[in-house]
Every structure is written in C-alpha cells, then in structure tokens.
N, C-alpha and C positions, 0 to 999 in steps of 0.2 A: 182249745185243747181237749182231748177225749176224757172220757169218765176215768177217773183213777181207780185202780183196784184196791180192795180192802187189804190192809196189812195182815198177815196172819198173826196168831198168838203163838209165841214160842215157849217150850218147856224149859230150855236151858239157853244160857248165853251162847254156848257152842253152837247150838242149832240156829239161833238167830245170825250168829256171824257166817255160818255155812250159806244160810239163805241170801244174805246180802252180797256175798261173795260170787254168787251165781245169778243174781237178778238185777236188773237196772232200777235204781231207786226212782227214776223219774216216771215210771209206771205207777208208783204208789205216792209219791209226794209231789205237790205242785211248787217246785223250786223258785218260781216266779214270785212267791209269796214269802220267801225266806227272809229273815232279818238277821244281821251280824249279831253275833253274841260274845259276851265278854265274861270271862270267869276269873277275876283277878285274884280270888283266894284259893284257887284250885292248886293243890300241890301234886306233882308228878310222883307216881309209885317209885320208890327206890328199893334197891336190895343191897345189903351188906355183903362185901366179898372180902376175901384175903388175898393179899398180893404181896409176894416177897419181892423186894428190891434191894439191890447192893446198898450198903450204907452210904457209900460216896454219893450215889445217884441220888438217894433221898435227900441228903444234906444239900446237894446242889439245888434240888427242887424247892427245898425249904428257904434257901437264899433268894431264889427267883420269886417265890411267893411273898417273902418279907419285902422285897423291892416294890412289889405291886400292892403292898398292905393288904393281903388276902389270906386266908387259910390255905395251907399247902393242898390239902384234899380238894378244895374248890379249883386250884390252879390245874390240877391233874385232870379232873373232870372236864375242865375247858378245853384243856389240850386235847385230850381224847375225843370230845365231840367235834371240835374243829378238823381233827385229823379224819374222822370218819366221814364228815360232811364234805371234806375235799376229795376223799378217795371215792365217794358215791357219785361225785359229778364227772370223774374222770371216765 
C-alpha cells in the first residue's frame, strides 16, 4: 500500500464532514487494519415532536401496542422506521 496522507485538523465538525464527503478515506486510513467496534451503551439522538392524530386512530394504535405489550410511542416509531426502510429499498 502507498504511503497514507496525513489527516488534516478541522476547526469545526461541519468542515470535517465537508472534507470526508469529498475525499476518499482510503487515502488517509489503512482499512485493512480496521477491527469491528461495538458500542452497546450508545443511545441514538432523539428529538421530541408534536403529532396530531385523530383520537380514534390513536385509540387503535394503543390497542395494537397493548396486544404487543409495548408502549404505543415505541410501536409508532417501529412502524415509521419499517415504512421508511421499505420505501427506501423500492
């Protein structure tokens, strides 16, 4: 493998993101030395939103969540994630 380039220092995360979006990381990192990493306690960032639903729809969602023994907000998130993933593959 050829000599790796020195990774520049970045003043902001935005500058670093811009750099990696336009440069090939294999010029800077020897990926053959990479090892799998696990972050079991890492929590995804979340953002609270307000969503207005018809009461009858929310009642039906709560019934479905109860059948699955899970919080209705978790069921909504799971359904949304599944739908987004399915549509991205299409």
